[in-house]
Each structure stands twice: as C-alpha cells, then as structure tokens.
matplotlib code that plots the C-alpha trace (Angstrom):
import matplotlib.pyplot as plt

x = [-13.0, -9.5, -7.2, -3.9, -1.2, -1.5, -0.4, -1.8, -5.3, -6.6, -7.3, -10.3, -12.9, -13.7, -13.1, -16.0, -16.1, -16.7, -19.7, -18.2, -17.3, -13.6, -12.7, -11.6, -12.2, -13.1, -11.4, -8.7, -6.2, -6.2, -2.7, -2.2, -1.3, 0.4, -1.1, 0.3, 0.8, -1.3, 0.5, 1.6, -1.0, -1.0, 2.7, 3.2, 4.8, 4.5, 3.5, 0.2, 0.7, 3.2, 4.7, 5.4, 4.3, 0.8, -1.5, -0.9, 2.3, 2.3, 4.1, 7.7, 7.8, 8.9, 7.5, 9.7, 9.1, 8.1, 7.8, 6.7, 8.6, 11.4, 11.5, 13.2, 12.6, 14.3, 14.5, 14.5, 12.3, 10.4, 10.0, 6.7, 6.6, 3.1, 1.1, 4.0, 6.7, 10.4, 11.0, 7.5, 7.2, 9.7, 9.6, 9.8, 12.5, 13.1, 15.9, 18.5, 18.2, 20.2, 23.8, 23.9, 27.2, 27.5, 27.6, 31.5, 30.7, 29.9, 33.1, 36.2, 38.6, 37.0, 37.1, 33.5, 32.8, 30.1, 28.9, 29.6, 28.2, 30.8, 32.6, 33.2, 33.8, 36.8, 37.8]
y = [-4.5, -3.5, -3.3, -1.6, -1.4, 1.4, 4.9, 3.7, 4.2, 2.0, 3.6, 1.5, 0.5, -2.6, -4.9, -6.8, -10.2, -9.4, -11.8, -13.7, -16.7, -16.2, -15.2, -11.5, -8.7, -5.4, -3.2, -5.7, -4.2, -1.7, 0.7, 1.3, 4.9, 6.6, 9.1, 12.7, 13.7, 15.9, 18.5, 17.7, 19.2, 20.6, 21.8, 24.0, 27.5, 26.2, 28.6, 28.2, 26.1, 24.6, 23.4, 26.1, 24.5, 24.0, 21.8, 18.6, 17.5, 15.1, 11.6, 12.5, 15.6, 17.3, 19.8, 22.9, 23.0, 26.5, 28.2, 31.4, 34.5, 33.7, 30.0, 27.6, 24.3, 20.7, 20.0, 21.7, 19.2, 16.2, 14.0, 12.5, 8.6, 6.9, 9.0, 9.2, 11.7, 11.3, 12.3, 12.0, 15.6, 18.4, 20.8, 24.4, 25.5, 28.9, 30.9, 32.4, 36.0, 38.4, 39.2, 42.6, 44.1, 45.6, 49.8, 50.3, 53.8, 51.4, 49.5, 51.3, 51.7, 49.7, 50.8, 51.4, 47.8, 46.2, 42.4, 40.2, 36.3, 34.2, 36.8, 36.6, 39.4, 38.0, 39.5]
z = [-8.8, -9.6, -7.2, -6.5, -3.8, -1.1, -3.0, -6.5, -8.0, -10.6, -14.1, -14.3, -11.5, -12.8, -15.6, -17.2, -18.8, -22.5, -23.0, -26.0, -24.3, -24.9, -21.1, -22.5, -20.3, -21.8, -21.2, -21.4, -18.8, -16.2, -15.1, -11.0, -11.2, -8.3, -6.0, -5.3, -1.8, 0.7, 2.3, 5.9, 8.1, 11.6, 11.5, 14.2, 12.6, 9.2, 6.4, 4.6, 2.8, 4.3, 0.9, -1.6, -4.6, -2.7, -0.5, -3.5, -4.7, -7.6, -7.4, -8.1, -7.2, -4.4, -1.6, -0.9, 3.0, 4.0, 7.9, 9.1, 9.4, 12.4, 11.7, 9.3, 8.2, 9.9, 6.0, 2.7, 0.6, 1.0, -1.8, -2.7, -4.1, -4.6, -2.0, 0.6, 1.4, 2.5, 4.9, 6.1, 7.4, 9.0, 11.7, 11.8, 14.3, 15.6, 14.0, 16.3, 17.7, 15.6, 16.4, 18.2, 19.1, 22.4, 22.8, 22.5, 24.2, 27.5, 27.3, 28.9, 26.4, 23.6, 19.9, 18.1, 16.6, 14.5, 15.1, 12.1, 12.5, 14.2, 16.4, 19.6, 22.1, 24.4, 27.6]

ax = plt.figure().add_subplot(projection="3d")
ax.plot(x, y, z, "-o")
ax.set_aspect("equal")
plt.show()
C-alpha cells in the first residue's frame, strides 16, 4: 500500500512486484500529491459558502473570506497548503453602526452639518 504524509494523496494505491524476479515494482513509483482544503464550516455569520471561491479550495490557492451582510471577516484570505489553511479559520465581526449626524435644528446655535467618518462633535 502506498503511504503519504497527512495532507497528501498517493497517485497509485499500491505497487505490485512485477513477478519477473528482478525486484521491480509495477508501476515503478508513485507520487504524493497535495490535497486541497475544505472551506471552514460552522462559522457564525459567515457567507454560504464562507470562501468566495466555493466549498473546496485547491492546494496552493487562497480562500477569500466572506461574511453575511453587516459583518466583515477577521482576515481577508486563508492560504491552502496540503489540506491545511493558514490561518486556520476566520471570524465574522459585526460592522460598527453607521455614523449619524445629530439634527442641527435640535442644537441651539448649531449650523447644519453632515457626519463624516472620523469627525467628532465637541462641546
């Protein structure tokens, strides 16, 4: 029986002695081929599938992490190498509430304003 390291699959299940008394095998060799990765499962608030590319990611490729609307992934990509993702998984984090400017008509002496990300209304 052909045996490979974890994360790899043998190109041939078994090698047979060729029966000629020469000690040769048929086929003469096998190759250990790297396996792809299954998309992470059971992730709270993740998209379906959790990888933009689908449920199976080929070896040497990456998974673009995706979450449901209103959430963002903790990392943008997972890299697949021999059936193992790096990093191993991701989380879907809730996006902050949108910035809403106060109603200027309710603030005595305030000019009409709009809210821009990062601005602060001071006393």
